[in-house]
C-alpha positions as CSV (number, residue, x, y, z in Angstrom):
1,X,-6.4,-53.9,28.9
2,X,-3.5,-51.4,29.0
3,X,-2.9,-48.5,26.6
4,X,-0.2,-50.3,24.5
5,X,-2.5,-53.2,23.9
6,X,-5.3,-50.8,22.9
7,X,-3.1,-48.9,20.5
8,X,-2.0,-52.1,18.9
9,X,-5.6,-52.7,17.8
10,X,-5.3,-49.8,15.4
11,X,-1.5,-49.7,15.1
12,X,-1.4,-49.3,11.3
13,X,-4.0,-46.5,11.5
14,X,-2.1,-44.6,14.2
15,X,1.2,-44.9,12.4
16,X,-0.4,-43.5,9.2
17,X,-2.2,-40.9,11.2
18,X,0.9,-39.5,12.8
19,X,2.4,-38.9,9.3
20,X,-0.9,-37.4,8.2
21,X,-1.1,-35.2,11.3
22,X,2.5,-33.9,10.9
23,X,1.9,-33.1,7.2
24,X,-1.4,-31.4,7.9
25,X,0.3,-29.0,10.4
26,X,3.2,-28.0,8.1
27,X,3.7,-24.3,7.4
28,X,6.0,-22.0,5.5
29,X,7.0,-20.3,8.8
30,X,10.1,-21.9,10.4
31,X,9.1,-20.9,14.0
32,X,5.7,-22.6,13.5
33,X,7.3,-25.7,12.1
34,X,9.6,-25.9,15.1
35,X,6.6,-25.5,17.5
36,X,4.4,-28.0,15.7
37,X,7.3,-30.5,15.6
38,X,7.5,-30.1,19.4
39,X,3.8,-30.8,19.7
40,X,3.9,-33.9,17.6
41,X,6.9,-35.3,19.6
42,X,5.0,-34.9,22.9
43,X,1.7,-36.4,21.7
44,X,-0.6,-37.8,24.4
45,X,-2.4,-41.1,24.6
46,X,-4.1,-40.5,21.2
47,X,-7.4,-41.5,22.7
48,X,-9.5,-39.3,20.4
49,X,-8.0,-40.6,17.1
50,X,-8.6,-44.1,18.4
51,X,-12.3,-43.3,18.8
52,X,-12.3,-41.9,15.2
53,X,-10.8,-45.1,13.7
54,X,-12.7,-47.6,15.7
55,X,-16.0,-45.7,15.0
56,X,-15.2,-45.9,11.3
57,X,-14.6,-49.6,11.5
58,X,-17.7,-50.1,13.6
59,X,-19.9,-49.2,10.6
60,X,-17.6,-49.7,7.7
61,X,-13.8,-49.3,7.2
62,X,-11.1,-46.7,7.6
63,X,-10.8,-44.3,4.7
64,X,-8.7,-41.3,3.8
65,X,-11.5,-39.2,5.2
66,X,-11.0,-41.0,8.5
67,X,-7.4,-39.7,8.7
68,X,-8.7,-36.2,7.9
69,X,-11.2,-36.5,10.7
70,X,-8.6,-37.8,13.2
71,X,-6.3,-34.9,12.2
72,X,-9.1,-32.4,12.6
73,X,-10.0,-33.7,16.1
74,X,-6.4,-33.7,17.2
75,X,-5.7,-30.2,15.9
76,X,-8.8,-28.9,17.6
77,X,-7.9,-30.8,20.9
78,X,-4.3,-29.5,20.8
79,X,-5.5,-25.9,20.1
80,X,-7.7,-26.0,23.1
81,X,-4.9,-27.3,25.3
82,X,-2.5,-24.6,24.1
83,X,-5.1,-21.9,24.8
84,X,-6.0,-23.5,28.2
85,X,-2.4,-23.4,29.3
86,X,-2.3,-19.7,28.5
87,X,-5.5,-19.0,30.4
88,X,-4.4,-21.1,33.4
89,X,-0.8,-19.8,33.3
90,X,0.3,-23.4,33.3
91,X,4.0,-24.2,32.5
92,X,3.7,-28.0,32.3
93,X,1.6,-30.3,30.1
94,X,1.9,-34.1,30.3
95,X,5.3,-33.7,32.1
96,X,6.7,-31.4,29.3
97,X,7.0,-27.6,29.2
98,X,3.9,-26.0,27.7
99,X,4.1,-23.9,24.6
100,X,3.6,-20.7,26.6
101,X,6.4,-21.7,28.9
102,X,8.8,-22.0,26.1
103,X,7.6,-19.4,23.6
104,X,5.5,-17.0,25.8
105,X,1.7,-16.3,25.7
106,X,1.4,-14.3,22.5
107,X,3.0,-17.0,20.4
108,X,1.0,-19.7,22.2
109,X,-2.3,-18.0,21.4
110,X,-1.3,-17.6,17.8
111,X,-0.2,-21.2,17.5
112,X,-3.6,-22.3,18.9
113,X,-5.4,-20.1,16.4
114,X,-3.2,-21.6,13.6
115,X,-4.0,-25.2,14.6
116,X,-7.7,-24.4,14.7
117,X,-7.7,-22.7,11.3
118,X,-5.6,-25.5,9.7
119,X,-8.0,-28.1,10.9
120,X,-11.0,-26.3,9.5
121,X,-9.2,-25.7,6.2
122,X,-8.2,-29.4,6.0
123,X,-12.0,-30.2,5.8
124,X,-12.7,-27.5,3.2
125,X,-9.7,-28.4,1.0
126,X,-11.0,-32.0,0.8
127,X,-14.6,-31.1,0.3
128,X,-15.6,-32.8,3.6
129,X,-18.2,-30.4,4.7
130,X,-20.0,-32.8,7.0
131,X,-16.8,-33.2,8.9
132,X,-16.5,-29.4,9.0
133,X,-20.0,-29.1,10.5
134,X,-19.2,-31.8,13.1
135,X,-16.0,-30.0,14.1
136,X,-17.5,-26.5,14.1
137,X,-20.3,-27.6,16.4
138,X,-17.7,-29.1,18.8
139,X,-15.7,-25.8,18.8
140,X,-18.9,-23.9,19.7
141,X,-19.8,-26.4,22.5
142,X,-16.3,-26.4,24.0
143,X,-16.2,-22.6,24.1
144,X,-19.6,-22.4,25.7
145,X,-18.6,-25.0,28.3
146,X,-15.4,-23.2,29.2
147,X,-17.2,-19.9,29.6
148,X,-20.0,-21.5,31.7
149,X,-17.4,-23.0,34.0
150,X,-15.6,-19.7,34.4
151,X,-18.9,-17.9,35.2
152,X,-19.9,-20.4,37.8
153,X,-16.4,-20.6,39.4
154,X,-16.6,-16.9,40.2
155,X,-19.7,-17.4,42.4
156,X,-19.1,-21.0,43.5
157,X,-22.8,-21.8,43.0
158,X,-22.6,-24.6,40.5
159,X,-25.3,-27.3,40.8
160,X,-25.0,-30.9,39.8
161,X,-27.1,-30.4,36.6
162,X,-24.9,-27.4,35.6
163,X,-21.7,-29.5,36.2
164,X,-23.0,-32.1,33.7
165,X,-23.8,-29.4,31.2
166,X,-20.2,-28.0,31.6
167,X,-18.5,-31.3,31.1
168,X,-20.8,-32.4,28.3
169,X,-19.8,-29.3,26.4
170,X,-16.1,-29.0,27.4
171,X,-15.0,-32.6,27.2
172,X,-17.7,-35.0,26.0
173,X,-18.6,-32.9,22.9
174,X,-15.1,-33.6,21.5
175,X,-15.2,-37.3,22.0
176,X,-18.7,-37.3,20.6
177,X,-17.4,-35.4,17.6
178,X,-14.5,-37.9,17.2
179,X,-17.0,-40.8,17.0
180,X,-19.3,-39.0,14.7
181,X,-16.4,-38.0,12.4
182,X,-15.2,-41.6,12.3
183,X,-18.7,-42.9,11.4
184,X,-19.2,-40.1,8.8
185,X,-15.9,-40.9,7.2
186,X,-17.0,-44.5,6.7
187,X,-20.2,-43.5,4.9
188,X,-22.5,-44.2,7.8
189,X,-26.2,-43.2,7.7
190,X,-27.4,-40.1,9.5
191,X,-29.0,-42.3,12.2
192,X,-25.8,-44.3,12.7
193,X,-23.8,-41.1,13.0
194,X,-26.2,-39.7,15.6
195,X,-26.1,-43.0,17.6
196,X,-22.4,-43.3,17.7
197,X,-22.1,-39.6,18.7
198,X,-24.4,-40.4,21.7
199,X,-22.0,-43.2,22.6
200,X,-19.1,-40.8,22.4
201,X,-20.9,-38.2,24.6
202,X,-21.6,-40.8,27.3
203,X,-18.0,-42.1,27.1
204,X,-16.8,-38.5,27.3
205,X,-18.9,-37.8,30.4
206,X,-17.5,-40.9,32.1
207,X,-13.9,-39.9,31.0
208,X,-14.2,-36.4,32.6
209,X,-15.7,-37.6,35.9
210,X,-12.8,-40.0,36.1
211,X,-10.4,-37.1,35.5
212,X,-12.1,-35.1,38.2
213,X,-11.7,-37.9,40.7
214,X,-8.0,-37.8,40.2
215,X,-7.9,-34.4,42.0
216,X,-8.8,-36.2,45.2
217,X,-6.6,-39.3,44.7
218,X,-3.8,-40.7,46.6
219,X,-0.9,-40.6,44.0
220,X,0.7,-38.0,41.7
221,X,-0.9,-38.5,38.3
222,X,0.7,-35.8,36.2
223,X,-0.9,-32.8,38.0
224,X,-0.7,-31.9,41.8
225,X,-3.6,-33.1,43.9
226,X,-6.1,-30.4,44.5
227,X,-5.3,-28.4,41.5
228,X,-9.0,-28.2,40.5
229,X,-9.7,-26.9,44.0
230,X,-7.0,-24.2,43.7
231,X,-8.5,-23.2,40.4
232,X,-12.0,-23.0,42.0
233,X,-13.3,-25.7,39.7
234,X,-16.5,-27.2,41.2
235,X,-16.3,-30.8,40.3
236,X,-18.8,-33.6,41.0
237,X,-17.2,-35.0,44.2
238,X,-17.1,-31.5,45.8
239,X,-20.5,-30.5,44.6
240,X,-22.0,-33.7,46.1
241,X,-20.2,-33.2,49.4
242,X,-21.3,-29.6,49.7
243,X,-24.9,-30.6,49.0
244,X,-24.9,-33.1,51.9
245,X,-23.4,-31.3,54.8
246,X,-24.6,-28.8,57.4
247,X,-24.5,-25.0,56.6
248,X,-21.6,-24.4,58.9
249,X,-19.4,-26.9,57.2
250,X,-20.5,-25.7,53.8
251,X,-19.5,-22.1,54.6
252,X,-16.1,-23.4,55.9
253,X,-15.4,-25.4,52.8
254,X,-16.5,-22.6,50.4
255,X,-14.3,-20.2,52.2
256,X,-11.3,-22.4,51.7
257,X,-12.1,-23.0,48.0
258,X,-12.6,-19.2,47.5
259,X,-9.2,-18.3,49.0
260,X,-6.7,-16.9,46.5
261,X,-3.8,-18.7,48.0
262,X,-5.0,-21.7,50.0
263,X,-2.2,-23.5,51.8
264,X,-1.5,-27.2,51.2
265,X,-3.0,-28.0,54.6
266,X,-6.2,-26.1,53.6
267,X,-6.5,-28.0,50.3
268,X,-5.9,-31.3,52.1
269,X,-8.8,-30.3,54.5
270,X,-11.1,-29.9,51.5
271,X,-10.0,-33.2,50.0
272,X,-10.5,-35.0,53.4
273,X,-14.0,-33.4,53.6
274,X,-14.9,-34.7,50.2
275,X,-13.8,-38.2,50.9
276,X,-15.5,-38.4,54.3
277,X,-18.7,-37.0,52.9
278,X,-19.0,-39.7,50.2
279,X,-18.2,-37.4,47.3
280,X,-15.7,-39.9,45.8
281,X,-18.1,-42.8,45.9
282,X,-21.0,-40.8,44.5
283,X,-19.0,-39.5,41.6
284,X,-17.6,-43.0,40.9
285,X,-21.2,-44.3,40.7
286,X,-22.2,-41.6,38.2
287,X,-19.1,-42.4,36.1
288,X,-20.1,-46.1,36.0
289,X,-23.7,-45.0,35.1
290,X,-22.4,-43.1,32.1
291,X,-20.3,-46.1,31.1
292,X,-23.3,-48.3,31.2
293,X,-25.2,-45.8,29.1
294,X,-22.4,-45.9,26.5
295,X,-22.3,-49.7,26.5
296,X,-26.1,-49.9,26.0
297,X,-25.7,-47.7,22.9
298,X,-22.8,-49.7,21.6
299,X,-24.8,-52.9,21.9
300,X,-27.1,-51.6,19.2
301,X,-24.4,-52.0,16.6
302,X,-23.1,-55.1,15.0
303,X,-20.9,-57.1,17.5
304,X,-17.7,-56.9,15.3
305,X,-14.0,-56.4,16.3
306,X,-14.4,-52.6,16.4
307,X,-17.3,-52.9,18.8
308,X,-15.2,-55.1,21.1
309,X,-12.3,-52.6,20.8
310,X,-14.5,-49.6,21.6
311,X,-15.8,-51.5,24.6
312,X,-12.2,-52.1,25.8
313,X,-11.3,-48.4,25.1
314,X,-14.3,-47.3,27.2
315,X,-13.2,-49.5,30.1
316,X,-9.7,-48.1,29.8
317,X,-10.8,-44.4,30.1
318,X,-12.8,-45.2,33.2
319,X,-10.4,-47.6,34.9
320,X,-7.1,-45.8,34.0
321,X,-4.8,-44.9,36.9
322,X,-3.7,-41.5,35.3
């Protein structure tokens, strides 16, 4: 199923969400309004809001709190992307100029802070303190994951177990929070919220491994091939390949990854090494294992239309081509 078909499953909700999201970001500062308008116009796939709405429908129905939850998730996600672009000195995001490219780093950092605070205030103003707790926990997890990744990138000593911890905190925690927020907004029980959060965490793990596989792919998918290698991010395909080669080859590859300005030929050498060492196949098998874990959890819920749609969304994020 393609993205347009998936979005059509919650078309009404996404249309209402976009208005809700735009209104939630409104400010009295003209510059902020200009920037937030730019953010809304270049919205991404809206995967996370879809997880919110479908999780709500899995256990009940979409409510006004569901739109608050989706807006919270998207504000938090957008804030982290804005800050990431500053940290990475990136000038493009989804094929568009990043906020820091257009308005410089200082403004981009403040915009990220504004989005985060607006999201948290949205929960407080509507007395949705459980949503606030879910979001605050996700912010903490994402910050810890980012710092853990930076720490390990400096020494290039990341093990497979640490990699899983990084992506669980950095990426999976937000998708888990989206699912928990959706279920919470529909009045689900504590047990149901915990279970659907576990589904989101497993889906998020599969989602991130798929994203990491793109770095070693064949085609341009919105970022140059090997960008993770250039940024010294130790992803699963590379970790596996380094763990299954002789010491001489490992030293050679780590030397290339550690270089400040590796050439395109050197990056291609690392990519070829990962492919020939079975890194791609191993990471793909782990991605499918997390997908199966998510499906097993989903099967514990009533087999309604939302469950079917969540299944389709899960397959989309693991089968997508970009």
